[in-house]
C-alpha positions in Angstrom: 0.1 0.1 -0.1 1.6 3.3 -0.7 2.0 6.3 1.6 0.2 9.1 0.6 1.3 12.9 1.8 -1.4 14.7 3.0 -0.2 18.3 1.7 -1.2 22.6 1.6 0.0 25.4 -1.0 0.8 28.1 1.4 1.1 30.5 -2.3 0.1 34.1 -3.3 0.6 34.0 -6.8 -2.7 32.5 -9.0 0.5 30.7 -11.7 2.7 29.4 -9.1 -0.4 27.9 -7.1 -1.5 26.2 -10.4 2.0 24.6 -11.4 2.2 23.1 -7.7 -1.7 21.7 -8.1 -0.7 20.3 -11.5 2.3 18.9 -9.8 0.9 17.7 -7.0 -2.1 15.9 -9.2 0.7 14.1 -11.2 2.5 12.9 -8.1 -0.1 9.6 -6.3 2.0 10.3 -3.5 0.2 13.2 -2.9 -3.3 14.1 -1.9 -3.8 17.7 -1.7 -5.6 19.2 1.4 -5.9 23.1 1.0 -4.5 26.3 -0.9 -4.0 29.3 1.0 -3.0 32.6 -0.3 -1.4 34.3 2.9 0.2 32.6 6.4 -2.7 33.9 8.1 -5.5 31.8 5.9 -2.9 29.0 6.7 -3.3 28.7 10.3 -6.1 27.3 10.6 -5.6 25.1 8.1 -2.8 23.8 9.4 -4.1 23.5 13.2 -7.5 21.6 12.4 -6.1 19.3 9.1 -3.6 16.4 9.2 -1.3 18.1 7.2 2.2 16.9 6.6 4.0 18.6 4.1 3.3 22.6 2.9 5.1 24.1 -0.1 5.3 27.8 1.3 6.2 30.4 -0.6 8.7 33.0 1.4 7.0 36.5 -0.6 3.9 36.2 1.2 1.7 38.8 1.5 1.7 40.4 5.0 3.9 37.8 7.5 6.6 36.2 5.2 7.2 32.2 4.7 9.8 32.7 6.8 8.6 34.4 9.7 5.8 32.3 9.7 7.8 29.8 9.8 9.4 30.8 13.1 6.3 30.9 14.3 5.3 27.3 14.2 6.3 25.1 17.3 4.7 22.0 16.1 5.8 22.7 12.2 4.7 20.0 8.8 7.9 19.1 7.0 8.1 22.0 4.4 9.4 22.9 0.6 10.0 25.9 0.1 9.7 27.8 -3.1 10.9 31.3 -4.2 12.4 33.0 -6.9 14.9 34.5 -4.2 17.7 32.2 -4.3 19.2 34.3 -1.5 16.7 32.8 1.1 18.4 29.3 1.0 20.4 29.4 4.2 17.8 30.4 6.3 15.6 27.9 5.0 17.6 25.3 5.8 18.8 26.8 9.0 14.6 26.1 9.7 14.8 23.0 8.6 13.1 23.1 5.3 13.4 20.1 3.5 13.9 21.3 0.3 14.3 24.9 -1.6 12.8 24.8 -5.1 13.7 27.8 -7.0 11.4 29.1 -8.9 10.6 28.1 -12.2 11.2 24.6 -11.5 10.5 21.6 -13.0 8.4 18.3 -12.4 11.8 16.1 -12.2 13.2 19.3 -9.6 9.9 19.2 -7.8 9.9 15.2 -7.5 13.1 15.2 -6.5 11.8 17.5 -3.3 8.8 15.0 -2.3 11.3 12.2 -2.0 12.9 13.8 0.6 9.7 14.6 2.3 8.7 10.9 1.9 12.7 9.6 3.7 11.6 11.9 6.2 8.2 10.7 6.8 9.4 6.9 6.4 12.2 8.0 9.2 10.0 9.4 11.9 7.7 6.1 11.1 10.1 3.8 11.3 11.3 5.4 15.0 7.5 4.7 16.0 8.0 1.5 14.7 11.1 0.6 16.7 9.7 1.8 20.0 7.3 -0.9 19.8 10.6 -2.8 19.7 11.8 -1.4 23.1 12.7 -3.4 26.6 10.1 -1.3 28.5 12.7 -0.1 30.9 16.1 2.1 31.0 19.6 2.0 32.7 20.0 5.0 34.6 23.2 6.1 36.6 22.5 8.0 39.8 25.7 8.2 42.3 27.9 5.1 42.1 24.7 3.3 41.2 23.3 2.0 37.5 19.5 1.8 38.0 16.8 -0.2 35.8 13.6 2.1 35.7 10.4 0.7 34.1 9.0 3.4 31.9 5.3 3.2 34.1 6.6 4.2 36.9 8.4 7.5 36.0 6.3 10.4 36.8 8.0 13.5 35.1 11.7 14.5 34.4 13.6 18.0 35.7 16.3 19.4 34.6 18.3 21.6 36.9 21.8 22.8 36.4 23.7 19.9 34.7 21.6 17.1 35.9 18.3 15.9 35.3 16.1 14.6 38.4 14.0 11.8 37.6 10.8 11.6 39.6 9.2 7.7 39.6 5.9 6.4 41.8 8.2 5.1 44.3 11.7 6.7 44.2 13.8 10.0 43.1 17.0 9.6 40.6 19.3 12.7 39.8 21.3 11.7 36.9 24.4 13.7 35.2 22.7 13.5 31.9 21.1 16.2 29.8 17.1 16.4 28.8 17.6 16.6 25.4 20.0 12.8 25.7 17.1 11.5 28.1 14.4 12.2 25.4 15.9 10.3 22.9 15.7 7.5 25.2 12.1 7.4 26.1 9.3 6.5 23.9 7.7 9.1 22.2 4.7 7.3 22.2 4.7 7.7 26.4 5.9 10.6 27.0 5.9 14.3 25.9 8.8 17.8 26.3 5.9 20.1 28.0 9.0 22.4 28.8 12.3 23.3 28.3 13.0 21.8 31.8 10.3 19.2 31.7 9.2 16.0 30.0 6.2 13.9 31.7 4.3 10.7 31.1 1.5 11.5 29.2 -0.3 8.4 30.9 0.5 10.1 34.7 -1.5 13.2 33.6 -4.1 13.6 36.1 -5.5 17.2 34.4 -4.4 20.3 32.8 -5.7 23.9 33.6 -4.3 26.7 32.4 -0.9 26.9 31.8 -0.6 23.5 34.3 0.0 20.0 33.8 -1.1 18.0 37.5 1.0 14.9 37.6 0.6 13.6 40.7 0.5 16.2 43.8 2.9 18.6 41.6 1.9 21.2 38.7 3.9 20.9 35.7 4.6 24.5 34.2 3.5 24.7 29.9 6.6 26.3 28.0 4.9 29.0 25.3 6.8 26.7 22.7 5.6 23.5 23.7 1.9 24.5 23.9 0.9 23.9 20.6 2.3 20.7 20.8 0.6 19.5 24.1 -3.0 21.1 23.1 -2.6 19.3 20.0 -2.3 16.3 20.9 -4.8 16.2 23.8 -7.6 17.6 21.0 -6.4 14.4 18.5 -6.9 12.5 22.3 -10.4 13.6 22.1 -11.6 13.0 18.8 
């Protein structure tokens, strides 16, 4: 079964829109879900629809494509389109998949799409690999290496050069970074909610305002992670 990528066009020029529509319709891997003329029109589209890939023009009216991309905390994959080659470096600094310089051929378009497909396959593989993970992690705290079951972890808190790991029956202080520990935890079970906190999805009691209740502790929701949290909660409530 072929993987279908749901995509959207964010482009104000009718000619460029038509080219992208034609290329997308000629590519069986793509499903066009929306065409937006500017960034403001695109915001509700990205919030309400499961868009995996956007073709984003840099020179948009009002908020530019680059500025719009900087506002997104949980962005789909992005292929930039523009007539100005000097923006290429900025695009790649913002983790754009590719950069299409207008006018571009179908072959060049397809190459960019294949890059997006490769990235999505990598994410899918990571999720599949998680299903085969051991349900525990080994962490060194002091002179001991502790085996900690994922299901016992409540949350992790970064404090200076250390991370505190809070479980249902203990607490461990490990000399590690929150980012590196996040990579060892299954994404399906844990989520980053603040620059200093990762929580167990399953241990959430409730969310109120800018805080998440875990046990008897209020965990703050960072502004940069707010869209991720509420987007996930919205999906869970469907």
